N, C-alpha and C positions, 0 to 999 in steps of 0.2 A: 212442834208436836205432830207426830204422824197419826193419821186417822186409821182406825181399825177397819178390817174388811167389811164388817156389817155397816159401819158408818159410811164407808165409801159407797156401798150398794144403795143405801138409803138416799144419800146425796145425789147419786147418779139418777135415781128414779125421780127425785124432785126436779132436778135440772131438766130431764127429758120431758116430764109431764107439765111443768109450769114454765120453766125458763125458756125452753126452745120455742113453744108457741108464742110467748110474749116477744121473743126476739124476732120471729117471723113477722109478726104484726108491725113491729117497729121498723124493720127493713122495708116492708111494703109501703108503709106510710112515708118513709123518707124518699123512696123511689117515686112515689106519686107526685112529689113536689118537683121532680125533674121534667115534668110535662112530656112524657112518653119519649125517652131517648131511643136511639137506634137499637135494634134487637141485639146486636153483638155487644154493645156497651151494657145493656141491661143484663145480658147473660153473664158477662164478666163480673159485674157487680155482685150478682147472686152467688157466683162461684167463689169469689174472694171473701165475701162476708160469710158464706157458708163454711169456709175453712176457719176463718178468724174467730167465730163464736166458740169453737171447741178448744182452741189453744190454751186458754187459761184453766180449763177443766181437765186437761189430759191426765194429770196425776190422780184425779178421782176415778176416771174411766179405765185406767190401766189395770188389767187383771180382774175386772169385776165379773166377767163371764166365766171365769175358771172356778175350780173348787176352792173352798175356804182354806187358806194355808195354815190358819191357826186352829182348825178343827182337830180334835183328838183322833188318832189313827192315820194321820197323813204323814 
């Protein structure tokens, strides 16, 4: 079942306001257990995990910044 445009906008907002900060805290907590790795390794972990968090949600974020395609008059 496909989500409507309004539902995708609401879920995108929830993910960005609640899910992303929780994910950042989780990543920082995991990296704190590594006992200060080299800066290049830490940077690569942040970049990789920064990309990976969004992959499951790309169908929600796709087209959210555009006009509502279901609105009358479009």
